[in-house]
VEXGU-99988 format. One record per residue: x, y, z of N, C-alpha, C in turn; residue in three letters; residue number from 1. Coordinates in Angstrom, 3 decimals. Layout:
% residues N
n.px,n.py,n.pz,ca.px,ca.py,ca.pz,c.px,c.py,c.pz,rest,nr
X,Y,Z,X,Y,Z,X,Y,Z,ALA,NUM
...
//
This chain:
% residues 124
n.px,n.py,n.pz,ca.px,ca.py,ca.pz,c.px,c.py,c.pz,rest,nr
33.788,120.592,105.532,34.019,121.760,104.734,34.271,123.165,105.312,MET,1
35.415,123.756,105.152,35.381,125.189,105.775,35.035,126.360,104.654,SER,2
34.658,127.363,105.168,34.376,128.419,104.198,35.186,129.552,104.921,HIS,3
35.622,130.165,103.923,36.451,131.530,104.161,35.456,132.968,104.061,SER,4
35.546,133.977,104.633,34.817,135.051,104.367,36.197,136.210,104.323,SER,5
35.566,137.364,103.569,36.453,138.508,103.813,35.959,139.544,103.534,PHE,6
36.433,140.497,104.057,35.599,142.070,104.083,36.378,142.868,103.100,ILE,7
35.713,143.418,102.004,36.417,144.375,100.737,35.830,145.782,101.153,LEU,8
36.802,146.607,101.579,36.749,148.087,101.937,37.078,148.854,100.659,ILE,9
36.030,149.535,100.346,36.353,150.237,99.007,36.440,151.713,99.593,ILE,10
37.458,152.613,99.425,37.996,153.770,99.777,37.741,155.175,98.721,LEU,11
36.921,156.005,98.967,36.833,157.208,98.059,38.257,157.739,98.031,HIS,12
38.744,157.665,97.081,40.158,157.829,96.620,40.544,159.736,96.765,PRO,13
39.549,160.575,96.759,39.836,161.923,96.995,39.671,162.084,98.302,PHE,14
39.053,161.767,98.883,38.370,162.014,100.521,39.139,161.101,101.427,ILE,15
39.416,160.010,101.432,39.800,159.106,102.328,41.126,158.962,102.102,LEU,16
41.694,159.200,103.290,43.333,158.680,103.136,43.706,157.225,103.452,HIS,17
44.482,156.744,102.864,44.335,155.194,102.883,45.079,155.097,104.487,PRO,18
45.757,156.188,105.112,45.858,155.664,106.622,44.619,155.687,107.768,SER,19
43.412,156.093,107.163,42.277,156.015,108.018,42.051,154.333,108.010,SER,20
42.382,153.735,106.801,41.995,152.245,107.272,42.846,151.739,108.449,LEU,21
43.836,152.341,109.019,44.594,151.476,110.041,43.570,151.789,111.333,LEU,22
42.751,152.211,111.375,41.643,152.623,112.176,40.910,151.349,112.492,SER,23
40.599,150.759,111.209,40.178,149.268,111.182,40.849,148.079,111.510,PHE,24
42.318,148.112,111.103,43.011,147.340,111.302,43.936,147.582,112.733,ILE,25
44.448,148.459,113.199,45.051,148.414,114.283,44.237,148.604,115.669,THR,26
43.025,148.473,115.826,42.543,148.676,117.163,43.563,147.860,118.330,MET,27
43.448,148.325,119.423,44.110,147.435,120.557,43.541,146.459,121.056,PRO,28
44.157,145.521,121.410,44.062,144.307,122.113,43.311,144.640,123.302,PRO,29
42.166,143.573,123.411,40.953,143.904,124.610,41.976,144.062,125.724,ALA,30
42.998,143.642,126.141,43.697,143.475,127.022,44.140,145.260,127.561,SER,31
44.332,145.629,126.717,45.016,147.263,126.508,44.117,147.891,127.120,GLU,32
44.343,149.113,128.361,43.409,150.308,128.408,43.510,151.123,127.656,GLU,33
42.137,151.742,127.433,42.267,153.034,126.245,41.387,153.640,126.757,THR,34
41.691,155.084,126.529,41.287,156.178,127.052,40.315,157.064,125.859,THR,35
39.279,157.683,125.871,38.646,158.155,124.892,39.215,159.623,124.858,LEU,36
39.497,160.018,123.617,40.101,161.708,123.717,39.487,162.011,122.743,TYR,37
38.795,163.491,122.961,38.388,164.238,122.013,39.671,165.081,121.337,ILE,38
39.570,164.944,120.282,40.640,165.792,119.772,40.293,167.056,118.535,VAL,39
40.326,168.105,119.298,39.711,169.214,118.204,41.200,170.027,117.706,ALA,40
40.928,170.676,116.637,42.121,171.491,115.935,41.631,172.636,115.528,TYR,41
42.552,173.468,115.257,42.234,174.966,114.578,43.636,175.253,113.878,ASP,42
43.642,174.994,112.519,45.023,174.822,111.725,44.489,176.089,110.696,ILE,43
44.796,177.349,110.526,44.602,178.157,109.390,44.910,178.004,108.119,PRO,44
46.045,177.004,108.085,46.887,176.644,106.591,46.090,175.394,106.176,ASP,45
45.697,175.420,105.099,44.729,174.364,104.147,45.609,172.997,104.324,ASN,46
46.939,173.360,103.706,47.597,172.138,103.402,47.972,171.466,104.910,LYS,47
48.469,172.319,105.959,48.867,171.671,107.145,47.305,170.998,107.891,ARG,48
46.278,171.490,107.622,45.236,170.905,108.276,44.854,169.739,108.006,ARG,49
44.782,169.578,106.534,44.615,168.231,105.540,45.385,167.346,106.278,THR,50
46.933,167.467,106.359,47.966,166.263,106.734,47.336,165.951,108.135,LYS,51
47.127,167.002,109.186,46.358,166.666,110.574,45.059,165.968,110.389,VAL,52
44.303,166.374,109.466,43.134,165.393,109.523,43.265,164.025,108.826,HIS,53
44.211,163.936,107.822,44.457,162.795,107.271,45.223,161.739,108.425,ARG,54
46.182,162.477,109.136,46.446,161.371,110.209,45.318,161.121,111.457,THR,55
45.041,162.091,111.721,43.759,161.651,112.588,42.752,160.374,112.194,LEU,56
42.740,160.427,111.159,41.641,159.826,110.412,42.172,157.980,110.821,CYS,57
43.406,157.744,110.971,44.328,156.479,111.376,44.008,156.619,112.630,GLY,58
43.440,157.172,113.525,43.220,157.241,114.761,41.920,157.155,115.494,TYR,59
41.008,157.643,114.494,39.690,157.829,115.318,38.406,158.045,114.510,GLY,60
37.419,158.661,114.952,36.160,158.860,113.986,36.049,160.155,113.973,THR,61
35.946,160.733,112.875,35.770,162.068,112.411,34.260,162.579,112.613,TRP,62
34.272,163.269,113.885,32.828,163.519,114.061,32.177,164.884,113.885,THR,63
33.200,166.070,113.753,32.830,167.342,113.287,33.776,167.811,112.685,GLN,64
33.825,169.251,111.829,34.508,169.389,110.999,36.359,169.494,111.551,TYR,65
36.351,169.833,112.586,37.926,170.269,113.290,37.748,169.149,114.585,SER,66
37.054,168.185,114.643,37.091,167.317,115.845,36.897,165.826,115.364,LEU,67
37.867,165.092,116.091,38.099,163.641,116.217,37.684,162.889,117.594,PHE,68
36.853,161.958,117.661,36.819,160.915,118.949,37.785,159.757,118.945,GLU,69
38.846,159.946,119.526,39.776,158.663,119.259,39.847,157.754,120.854,CYS,70
39.666,156.246,120.745,40.004,155.871,121.462,41.490,155.340,121.600,TRP,71
42.321,155.643,122.804,43.849,155.417,122.280,44.369,154.279,123.815,LEU,72
45.393,153.885,123.454,46.209,153.346,124.325,47.048,154.551,124.598,THR,73
47.974,154.287,125.889,48.917,155.242,126.073,49.696,155.450,124.967,LYS,74
50.366,154.069,124.395,51.330,154.127,123.180,50.350,154.940,122.145,ARG,75
49.491,154.666,121.642,48.850,154.993,120.783,48.864,156.556,120.520,GLN,76
48.361,157.037,121.836,48.550,158.655,122.108,49.987,159.256,121.631,PHE,77
50.776,158.947,122.437,52.025,159.242,122.093,52.851,159.176,120.786,LEU,78
52.110,158.122,120.185,52.627,157.857,118.558,51.570,159.260,117.647,GLU,79
50.468,159.125,118.109,49.638,160.186,117.298,50.302,161.740,117.637,LEU,80
50.588,162.103,118.729,51.088,163.055,119.172,52.517,163.551,118.278,ARG,81
53.143,162.567,118.276,54.680,162.424,117.940,54.193,162.500,115.883,ALA,82
53.291,161.936,115.404,53.230,161.874,114.006,52.432,163.282,113.503,LYS,83
51.627,164.198,114.517,51.224,165.309,114.273,52.311,166.149,114.548,LEU,84
53.040,166.268,115.112,53.971,167.182,115.523,54.675,167.947,114.297,SER,85
55.222,167.331,113.534,55.729,167.724,111.943,54.971,168.733,111.336,PRO,86
53.521,168.723,111.364,52.793,169.126,110.627,52.103,170.517,111.490,HIS,87
52.544,170.806,112.263,52.306,171.920,113.394,53.061,172.699,113.607,LEU,88
52.249,174.332,113.526,53.296,175.547,113.775,53.087,176.104,115.234,ILE,89
53.614,175.797,115.993,53.305,176.214,117.774,52.350,177.616,117.731,ALA,90
52.762,178.768,116.868,52.569,180.184,117.004,51.234,180.102,116.103,GLU,91
51.006,179.092,115.332,49.815,179.670,114.571,48.567,178.465,115.123,ARG,92
48.788,177.177,115.389,47.796,176.110,115.167,47.755,175.503,116.571,ASP,93
46.614,175.107,116.749,46.548,174.524,117.827,45.668,172.926,117.646,SER,94
45.945,172.312,118.422,45.434,170.735,118.660,45.444,170.471,120.010,VAL,95
44.310,170.310,120.604,43.654,170.129,121.809,43.377,168.681,122.080,ARG,96
43.742,167.850,123.358,43.069,166.557,123.357,42.698,166.720,124.698,PHE,97
41.242,166.036,124.660,40.339,166.213,126.023,40.230,164.637,126.389,TYR,98
40.789,163.958,127.278,40.670,162.696,127.863,39.222,162.604,128.593,PRO,99
38.411,161.666,128.027,37.307,161.402,128.810,37.195,160.394,129.447,LEU,100
36.178,159.824,130.691,36.070,158.934,130.980,35.032,157.841,129.928,CYS,101
35.301,156.467,130.250,34.387,155.768,129.264,33.138,155.948,129.250,GLY,102
32.277,156.379,130.534,30.849,156.506,130.730,30.469,157.604,130.212,SER,103
31.278,158.653,129.952,31.107,159.583,129.621,30.679,159.935,127.836,CYS,104
31.021,158.781,127.138,30.849,158.468,125.672,29.037,158.523,125.669,GLN,105
28.547,157.710,126.685,27.099,157.494,126.211,26.353,158.626,126.683,GLY,106
27.038,159.685,127.103,26.120,160.887,127.618,26.501,162.001,126.569,LYS,107
27.186,161.844,125.379,27.154,162.652,124.631,25.858,163.066,123.652,VAL,108
25.626,164.071,123.695,24.283,164.803,123.043,24.473,165.270,121.781,LEU,109
24.097,165.106,120.446,24.721,165.734,119.272,23.122,166.434,118.817,THR,110
23.051,167.981,118.953,21.956,168.648,118.332,22.449,169.321,116.962,VAL,111
21.598,168.945,116.200,21.894,169.797,114.798,22.063,168.670,113.498,GLY,112
22.738,168.902,112.772,23.141,167.875,111.655,23.792,167.065,112.175,SER,113
23.796,165.866,111.135,24.641,164.617,111.265,25.976,164.842,111.256,ALA,114
26.804,164.199,111.812,28.149,164.402,111.552,28.849,164.303,110.254,ARG,115
29.664,164.744,110.125,30.486,164.450,108.942,31.098,162.729,108.701,PRO,116
31.154,162.456,107.049,31.834,161.294,107.245,32.590,161.380,105.942,HIS,117
33.670,160.303,106.190,34.427,159.871,104.751,33.577,158.879,104.212,ASP,118
33.355,158.642,102.794,32.459,157.623,102.288,33.411,156.432,102.310,PRO,119
32.562,155.468,103.085,33.637,153.886,103.106,32.316,153.094,102.715,VAL,120
32.833,152.083,101.863,31.840,150.917,101.401,32.454,149.698,101.916,THR,121
31.702,148.832,102.513,31.814,147.908,103.137,31.071,146.532,102.457,VAL,122
31.692,145.683,101.730,31.221,144.695,100.985,31.598,143.188,101.492,ILE,123
30.480,142.623,102.125,30.765,141.349,102.894,30.290,140.444,101.824,LEU,124
//
């Protein structure tokens, strides 16, 4: 007799954008090479900043208020930049991508409060 298992993910409707679920679903195959990018943004307009945040939720982990850690293939990196572009005004906004080597992630030191998080409940 075979048993099926499933994972139910409950998303907080006011904080977590449904596109962030993609980070759980669209992980690149193990055969594809990925790079860790630290993505930092400074966007003065609340509406555009929220759109950028929601877009980034689909590609990585929110680690500080305007900072994400994203493991991306080359294709995902280009796709993310294309999705962010319509929400940015070059004269006012800044989004910076810092590529890090894989061994550098283990050397990250956090001093201070815990990182922010969008509430996600996983029921197995």
